[in-house]
N, C-alpha and C positions, 0 to 999 in steps of 0.2 A: 359435520365430521368430528370425531373425537380425536384426542391427541395421538392415539395409536395409529390412526390412519396417516397423519402427518409424518410420524416417525417411520412408518413403512415406506412412504413415498421418498423420504430422505435417504433411507437405506438403499432403495432401488436406484435412485439417482447417483448415489455414491458408487455403487458397484458398476454402474454404466460408464462412469468417467474415471474411475480409479485405475491407474497403471496401464501398461500395454506390453506387448511382446517385443518392443523395440528398445535395445540398449541405448540407442541414440537419443530417443525422446525421454527416456529415463534420465539420461545425463543432462539434457536441456533443462528439465524441471528441477533437478538438483542444483544446477548452477544458478538458474534464475532465482530460486528462492533464497539463495545465500545473500548475506549482507555485503560481503566483500566485493562482489562483482559491481555493485552500485557506488562504490567509493568515488570513482571519477565523476559521476553525475552529482554526488553530494558536493564535491570540491567545486565543480562548475557552478552549482547553485549558490554556494557561499560567495564565489567571485562575483556573480551577477548581483547579489544582494548588497555586497560591499560597494560595487561600482555605482549602483543606482540609488544609494541612500547615504546620508551622512552617518558618522560614527554612532551618534546617539540613537538614531532610528534603526541602524543595523543591529545594535545590541538589544533593542526592544524586540525586534523581529526574531532574533535568536532565542530570546526568552519565551516568546509566544509560541514559536515552533517547538521548542523543548516542552512547553506546556501541552501542546497538542499530543505529542508522543506519550508524555507522562500520563495524561488524562485517559487517552484511549487504552493504554496498556493497563492502567489501574482498574478501569471499569471492566475490561475484558478478563484480565488475569486474576486480579485481587478480589473483585466483587462477584462477577458472573460465574466463573469456573467453580469456585468452592460453594457457591450458593445453589447452582443447578445440579452440580455433580453428574453431568452427563459424560459417559465414557467416550474417549476418542475411539474411532473405528478400530485402531490398532490395539486398543486396550479392552474393547467390548468383548465379554466372554462369548457372545453369539457370533461376532464377526471376525475376531482377531485372527482366526486361522483361514478365513476366506478372503479377506481384503489383501490386495497386493501390496506388500510392504516394500517400497522401492528403496528407501534409505536404510541405513544401518541401525537407526534408532526408531523406536516406536513412540517416542515423545512421552510427556508426563500423562498422568491418568485422565484428566478431564480436558474437554475440548470446546465447550460452549461458554463463551463465544471465541471466534478466531481472532487472536491478537494481531496476526499478520494482516488480515483484512481490515481490522479497525485502524491499525497504524498506517497502512498504505493509503486507505481512503481518507483518513484524517489529514495526512500531509498533502495528498493530491488536491483535495477540495480547498484547503487553505491557500496553497500556491496558485491554484486556478483563480481564486477570488482576488488574490493579491496582485498578480501580474496582468490578468485580463487579456489573454491572447488566445484566440480560438484554436489555432493549430496546437499550441502547447496544452490547452485544456483537453483536447481530444486525446493527445498522446499520454497525458497523465492519467486519464480515466482508463485507457488501454493498459498502461503500465500497472496500475493498481488492480485492475480486473484480472490480468494475467498472474500477478503475484498471488492473488486470492485463489485462483484456479489451481495453481501448483499444489496448494495444500490438500485439495481434493484428490488430485492425481497421485500425490505421494501417500495418500491414505490416512493422513493424520487429522482430517476434519471432514465432517458431513457438510453438504451444501447448506443445510440450515445453520450450521455454525458460521459459515461464510456470510450468509445473508444477514444474520444478526450482527456480526462484526462490521459489515459494510454500513449498516444503519447507524451503529455507534460512531464509526469513523466520519461519515458524512455529517452527522449532527454535531460532533465535537469540532470538526474542521470549520463548519459554518459558524458555530458559536464562538470559537476562538478568533475568527476573523472579525466578528462583531466587537469582541473585546479589544482587538487591535485598533479598530476604528475609534473606539471610545478613548483608548490611551492616546491616540494621535490628537484627538480633539482636546483632551485635557492638557496636552503639551503644546496646544495651539499650533499644530502642524497638520492641518487638514490633508488627508490623503489626496494626492494629485489626480485630477480627473479632467476629462474633456480636452486633452491635448490636441491641438490642431494638426501638427505635423504627423505625417504617416511614418516618421522615423521612430515614433514612440507609441506604446500601448495607451489605452484609456487611463491607466493609472500612472503613466509617466515612465515606464520602463523602456529602455532602448530596445527596439526591434532587433537590431543586430546582436544584442546580448541574448535575446530570446532564441535567435537562430543558433547561437553557440550551445545553449541548453539542448535544443532539438538535435543538433549534430552529435553531441555527446551521447544522448539517449539512443539515437539510431545506430551509432557506432557500437554501443554496448549490446543492443539487440542483435546486431550482426556478429558480434564477437562470441556471444553465448553459444550458438550452434557450432561455431568453429572449435571452441574449447571442448564441447561435448563430443564432437566427431573424433578428435585426436586423443581424447582422454578416456571416453567410455565406450566408443563404438568398436574398439579393437582390444 
């Protein structure tokens, strides 16, 4: 298959998943994709990192996590978008009047690759590898996947943009975790492993603190449709 076949498939998938006739679901996607709604989860994550690490390790973690976001965003927005110059669906002369523009803005011109997908999966993969808790890992993957899907629903990215962004995010998240292990080794603070007590994860994080993260995440998941119902459905 040539590249035109893949782009045709990408356009078909986009139009199949883009938008709906529901103001409620439009609202859910708008709220979910915003950064503000996840501030409580970020605060809880910072709390968990502070509580389960000494100050020096905590600041190293903050720097590495900031590095994850900076690297994924740089690769996606600064390198890929201007290099490939692929129009967003909302800017594509062929699709811009067909695609369902759910939000008030059509976004910037180019959309390959998705920074939302890259950033979300980069953070999700790094935190998964860091904390090592199965339930949290599943929820983080669902969170990142849903965050990526909202970009298709809102019409600002093709599925191919999302797939490429996801690959960048997973790769960077894994690579930055390896860097974190290296830094820990250099500081002669090997990452905690094989804890016997069931009160801790394999990397030494308190399970009760992981539950706080999960509760905050579930509470946010439940709060999003409530906001949408009262804000956008009427």
